[in-house]
C-alpha positions in Angstrom: -8.0 13.9 7.4 -5.3 15.9 8.8 -7.5 17.1 11.7 -8.5 13.5 12.2 -4.6 12.3 12.6 -3.9 15.2 14.9 -6.9 14.7 17.0 -5.9 10.9 16.9 -2.1 11.9 18.0 -3.5 13.9 20.7 -5.9 11.7 22.4 -3.8 8.8 22.3 -1.1 10.6 24.1 -3.8 11.5 27.0 -5.0 8.1 27.0 -1.6 6.2 26.9 -0.2 8.8 29.8 -3.6 7.9 31.9 -2.9 4.4 31.4 0.4 4.5 32.2 -0.3 6.2 35.5 -3.2 3.7 36.3 -1.2 0.5 36.0 2.0 0.6 37.6 5.3 -1.0 36.3 3.9 -1.2 32.6 7.2 -1.8 30.9 6.2 1.0 28.5 8.5 4.1 28.1 8.6 6.6 26.0 6.8 9.4 24.4 6.1 7.4 21.0 5.1 3.9 22.6 2.6 5.9 25.1 0.9 7.5 22.0 0.8 4.2 20.1 -0.5 2.6 23.3 -3.2 5.2 23.5 -4.0 4.9 19.9 -4.7 1.2 20.1 -6.5 1.7 23.1 -9.0 4.1 21.3 -9.3 1.3 18.7 -10.0 -1.2 21.8 -12.4 1.3 23.5 -14.4 1.7 20.4 -14.8 -2.1 19.3 -16.2 -2.8 23.0 -18.2 0.2 22.9 -19.8 -1.4 19.7 -19.8 -4.8 21.5 -21.6 -3.8 24.2 -23.9 -0.8 23.1 -24.4 -1.4 19.5 -23.8 2.3 18.7 -22.4 3.6 15.4 -22.9 0.0 13.6 -22.7 1.8 10.2 -19.2 2.7 11.0 -18.4 -1.0 11.6 -16.8 -2.5 14.6 -13.2 -1.0 14.2 -13.7 2.7 15.2 -12.2 5.1 17.5 -13.9 6.0 20.7 -14.4 9.0 23.4 -11.5 9.9 25.6 -12.8 7.7 28.4 -13.1 4.7 26.4 -9.8 5.4 25.1 -8.5 5.1 28.9 -10.1 2.1 29.4 -9.0 0.3 26.3 -5.7 1.8 27.0 -5.7 0.2 30.1 -7.0 -3.3 28.7 -4.5 -3.5 26.1 -1.5 -2.4 28.4 -2.7 -5.4 30.8 -2.6 -7.6 27.7 0.7 -6.6 27.0 2.1 -7.1 30.4 0.8 -10.4 30.6 1.9 -11.8 27.0 5.1 -9.8 28.2 5.4 -11.8 31.1 4.6 -15.0 30.0 7.3 -14.8 27.1 9.9 -13.8 29.6 9.1 -17.0 31.5 9.7 -19.7 28.6 
């Protein structure tokens, strides 16, 4: 279990950092928010992989993904965050 948590944090940090490089002016700053972004992206990527490919159906729809899926999921999560943040600032 400890290995899983450490792996989740490391992959989350890498995916979150790369997502912040891909999406300009992301509005996320700091190490902890970057790691959380990457972890959320990992689950988003796992969910999308489940929906698109139906793999690992025994594990359920909410699962972690690999580094590439985590990066894609992090970018999606960051774009959703930016869109919701921008619309709430206008209101």
